[in-house]
mmCIF file as gemmi writes it, N, C-alpha and C atoms, coordinates in Angstrom:
data_model
loop_
_atom_site.group_PDB
_atom_site.id
_atom_site.type_symbol
_atom_site.label_atom_id
_atom_site.label_alt_id
_atom_site.label_comp_id
_atom_site.label_asym_id
_atom_site.label_entity_id
_atom_site.label_seq_id
_atom_site.pdbx_PDB_ins_code
_atom_site.Cartn_x
_atom_site.Cartn_y
_atom_site.Cartn_z
_atom_site.occupancy
_atom_site.B_iso_or_equiv
_atom_site.pdbx_formal_charge
_atom_site.auth_seq_id
_atom_site.auth_asym_id
_atom_site.pdbx_PDB_model_num
ATOM 1 N N . MET Axp A 1 ? 96.162 79.779 58.845 1 0 ? 1 A 1
ATOM 2 C CA . MET Axp A 1 ? 96.124 80.144 60.204 1 0 ? 1 A 1
ATOM 3 C C . MET Axp A 1 ? 94.971 81.146 60.448 1 0 ? 1 A 1
ATOM 4 N N . LEU Axp A 2 ? 94.158 81.017 61.361 1 0 ? 2 A 1
ATOM 5 C CA . LEU Axp A 2 ? 92.963 81.788 61.722 1 0 ? 2 A 1
ATOM 6 C C . LEU Axp A 2 ? 93.589 83.018 62.624 1 0 ? 2 A 1
ATOM 7 N N . MET Axp A 3 ? 93.279 84.205 62.123 1 0 ? 3 A 1
ATOM 8 C CA . MET Axp A 3 ? 93.62 85.48 62.9 1 0 ? 3 A 1
ATOM 9 C C . MET Axp A 3 ? 92.498 86.017 63.636 1 0 ? 3 A 1
ATOM 10 N N . VAL Axp A 4 ? 92.425 86.059 64.912 1 0 ? 4 A 1
ATOM 11 C CA . VAL Axp A 4 ? 91.222 86.614 65.602 1 0 ? 4 A 1
ATOM 12 C C . VAL Axp A 4 ? 91.614 87.881 66.255 1 0 ? 4 A 1
ATOM 13 N N . LYS Axp A 5 ? 90.736 88.945 65.887 1 0 ? 5 A 1
ATOM 14 C CA . LYS Axp A 5 ? 91.136 90.198 66.466 1 0 ? 5 A 1
ATOM 15 C C . LYS Axp A 5 ? 89.952 90.452 67.593 1 0 ? 5 A 1
ATOM 16 N N . LEU Axp A 6 ? 90.293 90.744 68.854 1 0 ? 6 A 1
ATOM 17 C CA . LEU Axp A 6 ? 89.427 91.116 69.772 1 0 ? 6 A 1
ATOM 18 C C . LEU Axp A 6 ? 89.21 92.457 69.96 1 0 ? 6 A 1
ATOM 19 N N . ILE Axp A 7 ? 88.139 92.953 70.244 1 0 ? 7 A 1
ATOM 20 C CA . ILE Axp A 7 ? 87.945 94.332 70.527 1 0 ? 7 A 1
ATOM 21 C C . ILE Axp A 7 ? 88.487 94.727 71.785 1 0 ? 7 A 1
ATOM 22 N N . ARG Axp A 8 ? 89.003 96.024 71.783 1 0 ? 8 A 1
ATOM 23 C CA . ARG Axp A 8 ? 89.802 96.429 72.969 1 0 ? 8 A 1
ATOM 24 C C . ARG Axp A 8 ? 89.165 97.801 73.438 1 0 ? 8 A 1
ATOM 25 N N . ARG Axp A 9 ? 89.437 98.149 74.718 1 0 ? 9 A 1
ATOM 26 C CA . ARG Axp A 9 ? 88.962 99.304 75.408 1 0 ? 9 A 1
ATOM 27 C C . ARG Axp A 9 ? 89.985 100.119 75.916 1 0 ? 9 A 1
ATOM 28 N N . CYS Axp A 10 ? 89.838 101.48 75.733 1 0 ? 10 A 1
ATOM 29 C CA . CYS Axp A 10 ? 90.874 102.342 76.4 1 0 ? 10 A 1
ATOM 30 C C . CYS Axp A 10 ? 90.475 102.614 77.845 1 0 ? 10 A 1
ATOM 31 N N . PRO Axp A 11 ? 91.411 102.413 78.715 1 0 ? 11 A 1
ATOM 32 C CA . PRO Axp A 11 ? 91.086 102.76 80.125 1 0 ? 11 A 1
ATOM 33 C C . PRO Axp A 11 ? 90.886 104.275 80.584 1 0 ? 11 A 1
ATOM 34 N N . VAL Axp A 12 ? 91.311 105.118 79.576 1 0 ? 12 A 1
ATOM 35 C CA . VAL Axp A 12 ? 91.25 106.505 79.92 1 0 ? 12 A 1
ATOM 36 C C . VAL Axp A 12 ? 90.086 107.233 79.31 1 0 ? 12 A 1
ATOM 37 N N . CYS Axp A 13 ? 89.979 106.952 78.127 1 0 ? 13 A 1
ATOM 38 C CA . CYS Axp A 13 ? 88.774 107.587 77.177 1 0 ? 13 A 1
ATOM 39 C C . CYS Axp A 13 ? 87.397 106.675 77.025 1 0 ? 13 A 1
ATOM 40 N N . PHE Axp A 14 ? 87.64 105.425 77.367 1 0 ? 14 A 1
ATOM 41 C CA . PHE Axp A 14 ? 86.621 104.357 77.237 1 0 ? 14 A 1
ATOM 42 C C . PHE Axp A 14 ? 86.17 104.167 75.952 1 0 ? 14 A 1
ATOM 43 N N . SER Axp A 15 ? 86.989 104.488 74.817 1 0 ? 15 A 1
ATOM 44 C CA . SER Axp A 15 ? 86.684 104.258 73.525 1 0 ? 15 A 1
ATOM 45 C C . SER Axp A 15 ? 87.032 102.656 73.234 1 0 ? 15 A 1
ATOM 46 N N . TYR Axp A 16 ? 86.399 102.151 72.179 1 0 ? 16 A 1
ATOM 47 C CA . TYR Axp A 16 ? 86.572 100.821 71.807 1 0 ? 16 A 1
ATOM 48 C C . TYR Axp A 16 ? 87.218 100.872 70.342 1 0 ? 16 A 1
ATOM 49 N N . GLY Axp A 17 ? 88.074 99.862 70.001 1 0 ? 17 A 1
ATOM 50 C CA . GLY Axp A 17 ? 88.737 99.803 68.936 1 0 ? 17 A 1
ATOM 51 C C . GLY Axp A 17 ? 89.217 98.349 68.725 1 0 ? 17 A 1
ATOM 52 N N . LEU Axp A 18 ? 89.928 98.111 67.449 1 0 ? 18 A 1
ATOM 53 C CA . LEU Axp A 18 ? 90.712 96.879 67.389 1 0 ? 18 A 1
ATOM 54 C C . LEU Axp A 18 ? 92.276 97.166 67.447 1 0 ? 18 A 1
ATOM 55 N N . SER Axp A 19 ? 92.828 98.395 67.449 1 0 ? 19 A 1
ATOM 56 C CA . SER Axp A 19 ? 94.139 98.527 67.627 1 0 ? 19 A 1
ATOM 57 C C . SER Axp A 19 ? 94.629 98.517 68.918 1 0 ? 19 A 1
ATOM 58 N N . ASP Axp A 20 ? 95.922 98.327 69.106 1 0 ? 20 A 1
ATOM 59 C CA . ASP Axp A 20 ? 96.424 98.234 70.467 1 0 ? 20 A 1
ATOM 60 C C . ASP Axp A 20 ? 96.63 99.585 71.152 1 0 ? 20 A 1
ATOM 61 N N . VAL Axp A 21 ? 96.704 100.646 70.279 1 0 ? 21 A 1
ATOM 62 C CA . VAL Axp A 21 ? 97.024 101.836 70.842 1 0 ? 21 A 1
ATOM 63 C C . VAL Axp A 21 ? 95.771 102.906 70.438 1 0 ? 21 A 1
ATOM 64 N N . CYS Axp A 22 ? 95.294 103.633 71.477 1 0 ? 22 A 1
ATOM 65 C CA . CYS Axp A 22 ? 94.114 104.459 71.226 1 0 ? 22 A 1
ATOM 66 C C . CYS Axp A 22 ? 94.491 105.845 70.626 1 0 ? 22 A 1
ATOM 67 N N . SER Axp A 23 ? 93.627 106.607 70.099 1 0 ? 23 A 1
ATOM 68 C CA . SER Axp A 23 ? 93.945 107.77 69.449 1 0 ? 23 A 1
ATOM 69 C C . SER Axp A 23 ? 94.362 108.812 70.574 1 0 ? 23 A 1
ATOM 70 N N . CYS Axp A 24 ? 94.041 108.632 71.84 1 0 ? 24 A 1
ATOM 71 C CA . CYS Axp A 24 ? 94.481 109.548 72.975 1 0 ? 24 A 1
ATOM 72 C C . CYS Axp A 24 ? 96.007 109.127 73.351 1 0 ? 24 A 1
ATOM 73 N N . GLY Axp A 25 ? 96.545 107.91 72.901 1 0 ? 25 A 1
ATOM 74 C CA . GLY Axp A 25 ? 97.852 107.704 73.037 1 0 ? 25 A 1
ATOM 75 C C . GLY Axp A 25 ? 98.02 106.617 74.104 1 0 ? 25 A 1
ATOM 76 N N . GLN Axp A 26 ? 97.03 106.242 74.857 1 0 ? 26 A 1
ATOM 77 C CA . GLN Axp A 26 ? 96.976 105.137 75.808 1 0 ? 26 A 1
ATOM 78 C C . GLN Axp A 26 ? 96.829 103.676 75.132 1 0 ? 26 A 1
ATOM 79 N N . LYS Axp A 27 ? 97.43 102.618 75.87 1 0 ? 27 A 1
ATOM 80 C CA . LYS Axp A 27 ? 97.407 101.374 75.294 1 0 ? 27 A 1
ATOM 81 C C . LYS Axp A 27 ? 96.058 100.765 75.668 1 0 ? 27 A 1
ATOM 82 N N . ARG Axp A 28 ? 95.352 100.234 74.695 1 0 ? 28 A 1
ATOM 83 C CA . ARG Axp A 28 ? 93.989 99.583 75.044 1 0 ? 28 A 1
ATOM 84 C C . ARG Axp A 28 ? 94.079 98.231 75.493 1 0 ? 28 A 1
ATOM 85 N N . THR Axp A 29 ? 93.113 97.868 76.291 1 0 ? 29 A 1
ATOM 86 C CA . THR Axp A 29 ? 93.236 96.287 76.978 1 0 ? 29 A 1
ATOM 87 C C . THR Axp A 29 ? 92.02 95.555 76.586 1 0 ? 29 A 1
ATOM 88 N N . ILE Axp A 30 ? 91.867 94.343 76.741 1 0 ? 30 A 1
ATOM 89 C CA . ILE Axp A 30 ? 90.847 93.412 76.465 1 0 ? 30 A 1
ATOM 90 C C . ILE Axp A 30 ? 89.865 93.582 77.692 1 0 ? 30 A 1
ATOM 91 N N . PRO Axp A 31 ? 88.623 94.096 77.514 1 0 ? 31 A 1
ATOM 92 C CA . PRO Axp A 31 ? 87.883 94.239 78.546 1 0 ? 31 A 1
ATOM 93 C C . PRO Axp A 31 ? 87.047 92.894 79.08 1 0 ? 31 A 1
ATOM 94 N N . ASN Axp A 32 ? 87.16 91.788 78.403 1 0 ? 32 A 1
ATOM 95 C CA . ASN Axp A 32 ? 86.516 90.609 78.856 1 0 ? 32 A 1
ATOM 96 C C . ASN Axp A 32 ? 87.42 89.885 79.822 1 0 ? 32 A 1
ATOM 97 N N . PRO Axp A 33 ? 86.568 89.228 80.92 1 0 ? 33 A 1
ATOM 98 C CA . PRO Axp A 33 ? 87.266 88.416 81.939 1 0 ? 33 A 1
ATOM 99 C C . PRO Axp A 33 ? 87.753 87.199 81.336 1 0 ? 33 A 1
ATOM 100 N N . PRO Axp A 34 ? 88.781 86.436 81.951 1 0 ? 34 A 1
ATOM 101 C CA . PRO Axp A 34 ? 89.083 85.261 81.229 1 0 ? 34 A 1
ATOM 102 C C . PRO Axp A 34 ? 88.045 84.118 81.425 1 0 ? 34 A 1
ATOM 103 N N . LYS Axp A 35 ? 88.046 83.129 80.545 1 0 ? 35 A 1
ATOM 104 C CA . LYS Axp A 35 ? 87.216 82.085 80.504 1 0 ? 35 A 1
ATOM 105 C C . LYS Axp A 35 ? 87.196 81.267 81.721 1 0 ? 35 A 1
ATOM 106 N N . PHE Axp A 36 ? 86.044 80.691 82.276 1 0 ? 36 A 1
ATOM 107 C CA . PHE Axp A 36 ? 85.941 79.887 83.44 1 0 ? 36 A 1
ATOM 108 C C . PHE Axp A 36 ? 86.514 78.573 83.198 1 0 ? 36 A 1
ATOM 109 N N . SER Axp A 37 ? 87.113 77.981 84.152 1 0 ? 37 A 1
ATOM 110 C CA . SER Axp A 37 ? 87.619 76.663 84.026 1 0 ? 37 A 1
ATOM 111 C C . SER Axp A 37 ? 87.453 75.938 85.268 1 0 ? 37 A 1
ATOM 112 N N . PRO Axp A 38 ? 86.797 74.598 85.207 1 0 ? 38 A 1
ATOM 113 C CA . PRO Axp A 38 ? 86.65 73.848 86.591 1 0 ? 38 A 1
ATOM 114 C C . PRO Axp A 38 ? 87.921 73.454 86.984 1 0 ? 38 A 1
ATOM 115 N N . GLU Axp A 39 ? 88.972 73.17 86.153 1 0 ? 39 A 1
ATOM 116 C CA . GLU Axp A 39 ? 90.217 72.784 86.588 1 0 ? 39 A 1
ATOM 117 C C . GLU Axp A 39 ? 91.258 74.041 86.773 1 0 ? 39 A 1
ATOM 118 N N . ASP Axp A 40 ? 90.718 74.987 87.61 1 0 ? 40 A 1
ATOM 119 C CA . ASP Axp A 40 ? 91.396 76.13 87.732 1 0 ? 40 A 1
ATOM 120 C C . ASP Axp A 40 ? 92.609 75.974 88.768 1 0 ? 40 A 1
ATOM 121 N N . LYS Axp A 41 ? 93.942 75.86 88.162 1 0 ? 41 A 1
ATOM 122 C CA . LYS Axp A 41 ? 95.008 75.48 88.899 1 0 ? 41 A 1
ATOM 123 C C . LYS Axp A 41 ? 95.465 76.536 89.847 1 0 ? 41 A 1
ATOM 124 N N . TYR Axp A 42 ? 95.009 77.729 89.636 1 0 ? 42 A 1
ATOM 125 C CA . TYR Axp A 42 ? 95.473 79.015 90.635 1 0 ? 42 A 1
ATOM 126 C C . TYR Axp A 42 ? 94.186 79.41 91.435 1 0 ? 42 A 1
ATOM 127 N N . GLY Axp A 43 ? 93.154 78.526 91.48 1 0 ? 43 A 1
ATOM 128 C CA . GLY Axp A 43 ? 92.01 78.989 92.158 1 0 ? 43 A 1
ATOM 129 C C . GLY Axp A 43 ? 92.196 79.113 93.797 1 0 ? 43 A 1
ATOM 130 N N . ALA Axp A 44 ? 93.047 78.231 94.264 1 0 ? 44 A 1
ATOM 131 C CA . ALA Axp A 44 ? 93.24 78.095 95.714 1 0 ? 44 A 1
ATOM 132 C C . ALA Axp A 44 ? 94.097 79.399 96.131 1 0 ? 44 A 1
ATOM 133 N N . TYR Axp A 45 ? 95.012 79.825 95.17 1 0 ? 45 A 1
ATOM 134 C CA . TYR Axp A 45 ? 95.912 81.051 95.625 1 0 ? 45 A 1
ATOM 135 C C . TYR Axp A 45 ? 94.893 82.354 95.525 1 0 ? 45 A 1
ATOM 136 N N . ARG Axp A 46 ? 93.982 82.257 94.541 1 0 ? 46 A 1
ATOM 137 C CA . ARG Axp A 46 ? 92.989 83.489 94.323 1 0 ? 46 A 1
ATOM 138 C C . ARG Axp A 46 ? 92.17 83.714 95.555 1 0 ? 46 A 1
ATOM 139 N N . ARG Axp A 47 ? 91.629 82.509 96.001 1 0 ? 47 A 1
ATOM 140 C CA . ARG Axp A 47 ? 90.768 82.475 97.252 1 0 ? 47 A 1
ATOM 141 C C . ARG Axp A 47 ? 91.453 82.937 98.529 1 0 ? 47 A 1
ATOM 142 N N . LEU Axp A 48 ? 92.76 82.309 98.606 1 0 ? 48 A 1
ATOM 143 C CA . LEU Axp A 48 ? 93.472 82.877 99.76 1 0 ? 48 A 1
ATOM 144 C C . LEU Axp A 48 ? 93.884 84.328 99.86 1 0 ? 48 A 1
ATOM 145 N N . TYR Axp A 49 ? 94.071 84.825 98.48 1 0 ? 49 A 1
ATOM 146 C CA . TYR Axp A 49 ? 94.501 86.16 98.395 1 0 ? 49 A 1
ATOM 147 C C . TYR Axp A 49 ? 93.218 87.246 98.74 1 0 ? 49 A 1
ATOM 148 N N . LYS Axp A 50 ? 92.15 86.606 98.364 1 0 ? 50 A 1
ATOM 149 C CA . LYS Axp A 50 ? 90.726 87.383 98.539 1 0 ? 50 A 1
ATOM 150 C C . LYS Axp A 50 ? 90.482 87.341 100.097 1 0 ? 50 A 1
ATOM 151 N N . LYS Axp A 51 ? 90.669 86.092 100.711 1 0 ? 51 A 1
ATOM 152 C CA . LYS Axp A 51 ? 90.495 86.076 101.91 1 0 ? 51 A 1
ATOM 153 C C . LYS Axp A 51 ? 91.348 86.871 102.954 1 0 ? 51 A 1
ATOM 154 N N . GLU Axp A 52 ? 92.681 87.232 102.41 1 0 ? 52 A 1
ATOM 155 C CA . GLU Axp A 52 ? 93.599 87.978 103.301 1 0 ? 52 A 1
ATOM 156 C C . GLU Axp A 52 ? 93.163 89.388 102.954 1 0 ? 52 A 1
ATOM 157 N N . GLN Axp A 53 ? 92.596 89.842 101.915 1 0 ? 53 A 1
ATOM 158 C CA . GLN Axp A 53 ? 92.327 91.212 101.569 1 0 ? 53 A 1
ATOM 159 C C . GLN Axp A 53 ? 91.039 91.653 102.352 1 0 ? 53 A 1
ATOM 160 N N . GLU Axp A 54 ? 90.107 90.638 102.609 1 0 ? 54 A 1
ATOM 161 C CA . GLU Axp A 54 ? 88.868 91.08 103.471 1 0 ? 54 A 1
ATOM 162 C C . GLU Axp A 54 ? 89.218 91.25 104.833 1 0 ? 54 A 1
ATOM 163 N N . SER Axp A 55 ? 90.249 90.543 105.259 1 0 ? 55 A 1
ATOM 164 C CA . SER Axp A 55 ? 90.574 90.577 106.737 1 0 ? 55 A 1
ATOM 165 C C . SER Axp A 55 ? 91.293 91.922 107.114 1 0 ? 55 A 1
ATOM 166 N N . LYS Axp A 56 ? 91.698 92.608 105.996 1 0 ? 56 A 1
ATOM 167 C CA . LYS Axp A 56 ? 92.627 93.818 106.272 1 0 ? 56 A 1
ATOM 168 C C . LYS Axp A 56 ? 91.627 95.125 106.654 1 0 ? 56 A 1
């Protein structure tokens, strides 16, 4: 089994690391966007939501 570790970033102190929890106590998140897929099954919902947000 291949174990892949992704680098994570703390949203509070902006430090990077491999652990889930930062030294400041906050949870780190993966800063990369999801991969693009031409068969995006939720694309229509995303575009509709974006259109509604622009009209507000």
